[in-house]
C-alpha positions in Angstrom: 0.0 0.0 0.0 1.3 3.4 -0.9 2.5 5.8 1.8 0.9 9.0 0.7 2.6 12.3 1.4 0.7 15.3 2.7 0.7 16.9 -0.7 -0.8 13.7 -2.2 -3.7 13.9 0.2 -4.3 17.6 -0.5 -4.5 16.8 -4.3 -6.8 13.8 -3.7 -9.1 15.9 -1.5 -9.1 18.6 -4.2 -10.0 16.0 -6.8 -12.9 14.7 -4.8 -14.1 18.3 -4.2 -14.0 19.0 -8.0 -15.8 15.8 -8.8 -18.8 16.9 -6.7 -18.8 20.7 -7.3 -17.9 21.1 -11.0 -21.3 21.5 -12.5 -20.4 20.8 -16.1 -19.6 17.1 -16.6 -17.2 17.7 -19.5 -15.2 20.3 -17.5 -15.2 18.0 -14.4 -13.7 15.2 -16.4 -11.2 17.5 -18.1 -10.0 18.9 -14.8 -9.9 15.5 -13.3 -7.3 14.2 -15.7 -5.1 17.2 -15.2 -5.2 16.8 -11.5 -4.6 13.1 -11.6 -1.3 13.7 -13.4 -0.1 15.1 -10.1 -0.5 11.8 -8.2 -0.3 9.1 -11.0 2.4 9.1 -13.6 0.9 8.7 -17.1 1.7 10.2 -20.5 -1.8 10.2 -22.0 -5.4 9.3 -21.0 -8.9 9.2 -22.2 -12.2 9.3 -20.3 -15.3 7.8 -22.1 -18.9 7.7 -21.0 -21.3 4.9 -21.7 -24.0 5.7 -24.2 -27.5 6.2 -22.7 -29.2 4.2 -25.4 -28.4 0.8 -23.7 -25.8 -0.1 -26.4 -22.9 0.4 -23.9 -21.0 2.1 -26.6 -18.3 4.6 -25.5 -19.1 8.2 -26.2 -18.2 11.8 -25.3 -14.5 11.3 -24.8 -12.3 13.7 -22.9 -8.6 13.2 -23.8 -5.4 14.2 -22.2 -2.3 14.6 -24.3 -3.6 13.1 -27.5 -6.4 14.0 -30.0 -7.6 10.8 -31.7 -11.1 9.7 -30.8 -10.7 5.9 -30.4 -14.3 5.2 -29.2 -15.1 3.0 -32.2 -11.9 1.0 -31.8 -12.6 0.5 -28.1 -15.8 -1.4 -28.9 -13.7 -4.0 -30.8 -11.8 -5.1 -27.7 -13.1 -8.5 -26.7 -10.8 -9.3 -23.8 -11.9 -6.4 -21.6 -15.7 -6.5 -22.3 -16.5 -8.8 -19.4 -14.8 -6.5 -17.0 -16.2 -3.3 -18.4 -19.7 -4.5 -18.6 -19.7 -6.4 -15.3 -21.6 -3.6 -13.5 -18.7 -3.2 -11.0 -16.2 -0.4 -10.5 -12.7 -1.7 -10.7 -9.1 -0.5 -11.4 -6.8 -2.9 -13.2 -3.7 -3.1 -15.4 -4.2 -4.5 -18.9 -1.2 -6.8 -18.3 -3.1 -8.4 -15.4 -5.9 -9.7 -17.7 -4.2 -10.6 -20.9 -0.9 -12.3 -21.9 1.9 -10.2 -23.5 1.7 -12.2 -26.7 -2.1 -11.8 -27.1 -1.9 -8.1 -26.2 0.8 -7.3 -28.7 -1.1 -9.1 -31.5 -4.5 -7.4 -30.7 -6.0 -4.9 -33.2 -6.4 -2.4 -30.5 -2.7 -2.4 -29.6 -1.8 -2.1 -33.3 -4.3 0.7 -34.1 -4.0 2.7 -30.9 -0.8 1.9 -28.9 1.7 1.7 -31.7 0.8 5.0 -33.4 1.1 6.8 -30.1 4.2 5.1 -28.9 2.3 3.6 -25.9 3.1 0.3 -24.2 1.3 0.0 -20.9 -2.2 1.0 -19.7 -4.2 1.1 -16.6 -8.0 1.1 -16.7 -10.6 2.5 -14.3 -14.0 1.1 -14.9 -16.9 3.1 -13.4 -20.2 1.6 -12.5 -23.1 1.9 -9.9 -26.1 -0.3 -9.2 -24.8 -2.8 -11.8 -24.8 -0.1 -14.5 -21.7 0.5 -16.6 -21.1 4.3 -16.6 -17.7 4.9 -18.2 -14.1 4.1 -18.3 -10.8 6.0 -17.9 -7.6 4.6 -19.6 -4.2 5.8 -18.6 -1.2 5.1 -20.9 2.6 5.0 -20.5 5.0 5.2 -23.4 7.6 2.7 -24.5 10.6 2.8 -22.2 8.7 3.4 -19.0 7.9 0.8 -16.3 4.4 -0.7 -16.0 1.9 0.9 -13.7 2.3 -0.2 -10.1 -0.2 -1.3 -7.4 0.4 2.1 -5.7 -1.3 3.7 -8.8 -4.2 1.3 -8.4 -4.4 2.2 -4.7 -4.8 5.9 -5.5 -7.4 5.4 -8.2 -9.3 2.9 -6.0 -9.9 5.7 -3.5 -11.6 7.8 -6.3 -13.6 5.3 -8.3 -16.7 5.3 -6.1 -16.8 9.1 -6.0 -16.6 9.3 -9.7 -19.2 6.5 -10.2 -21.6 8.3 -8.0 -21.2 11.6 -9.9 -21.7 9.9 -13.3 -24.7 8.0 -12.0 -26.3 11.3 -10.7 -25.5 13.0 -14.0 -27.4 10.3 -15.9 -30.4 10.6 -13.6 -30.4 14.3 -14.1 -30.2 13.9 -17.9 -33.2 11.5 -17.8 -35.2 14.0 -15.7 -34.4 16.8 -18.2 -35.5 14.6 -21.1 -38.8 14.0 -19.4 -39.5 17.7 -19.0 -41.6 19.6 -21.4 -40.4 22.7 -23.3 -42.3 25.9 -22.7 -44.0 25.6 -26.0 -44.9 21.9 -25.4 -46.4 22.8 -22.0 -48.4 25.7 -23.6 -49.9 23.4 -26.2 -50.4 20.4 -24.0 -52.2 22.4 -21.2 -54.0 24.8 -23.6 -52.5 28.0 -22.3 -53.7 31.2 -23.8 -51.2 33.4 -25.7 -50.9 35.7 -22.7 -50.4 32.8 -20.3 -47.7 31.4 -22.6 -45.9 34.8 -22.5 -46.1 34.9 -18.8 -44.9 31.3 -18.4 -41.9 32.2 -20.6 -41.1 35.2 -18.4 -41.5 33.2 -15.2 -39.2 30.5 -16.5 -36.7 33.2 -17.3 -36.7 34.1 -13.6 -38.2 37.6 -14.0 -39.7 39.4 -11.0 -43.5 40.1 -10.9 -43.1 43.9 -11.0 -40.8 43.6 -14.1 -43.3 41.3 -15.9 -46.2 43.7 -15.1 -44.2 46.6 -16.7 -43.3 44.6 -19.7 -46.8 43.4 -20.6 -48.7 46.4 -19.1 -50.9 44.6 -16.6 -51.5 45.1 -12.8 -50.0 42.9 -10.1 -53.5 41.5 -9.3 -54.0 40.6 -13.0 -50.6 38.9 -13.1 -51.5 36.9 -10.0 -54.7 35.7 -11.6 -52.8 34.6 -14.7 -50.2 32.8 -12.6 -53.0 31.0 -10.7 -54.6 30.0 -14.0 -51.3 28.7 -15.3 -50.6 26.7 -12.1 -54.2 25.2 -12.2 -53.8 24.1 -15.8 -50.4 22.6 -15.2 -51.6 20.9 -12.0 -49.0 22.5 -9.8 -48.9 25.0 -7.0 -45.5 26.7 -7.0 -42.5 27.8 -9.1 -40.4 25.0 -7.8 -42.9 22.5 -9.3 -43.0 24.5 -12.5 -39.2 24.2 -12.9 -39.4 20.4 -12.3 -42.1 20.1 -15.0 -40.7 22.4 -17.6 -37.3 23.0 -19.2 -36.0 26.6 -18.8 -35.6 26.9 -22.6 -37.8 26.4 -25.6 
């Protein structure tokens, strides 16, 4: 087990903080790879997500120190499918699951490793509730030693945090997909043209006084319109309104 220095713990705590507080998923993954470079020695890395359509294809890659999108080639790797799709989070070295001879003869090694001068890799499979969520692969160039169990130990401490974040992101995306656009809500619940306009302004976060000035109505009239909108939508508050409707058309 690795004896972590104080600086390593500071970096790890910062990484965990970023995992939970960086709102944009792409930015979170991009920052993560940069920070991980401070505690794990690697030359390049890629971070793929699992597709939402149930195909388990790898999509939306974030890459560190190389530009080629290898998502399609990833799907051709037979020897790691059982691990990736097991529904469990795990960190492992490629050399621990495949012989050197088979690895060097694989199409993935020839198409991805050789052009980039890589030799060793370490994979971090992310999953929660038996659902495969994504995978990070770290690469080392020819001439360097293989990844060590100390590297696995560090990544092991982060895998559950990352899995939880990706799982919550997927749930949020599903909730957003189920929401109605403002136009869809207006049509579905048969809002009048004025109610549609007011709903749009409410979703924009505008204050009541500002709305009254914009559309030249009194505060009492606005309240009546809002109550009618809520009644038609079957809700009783702005909080419920934002849960039902997307804040964009």
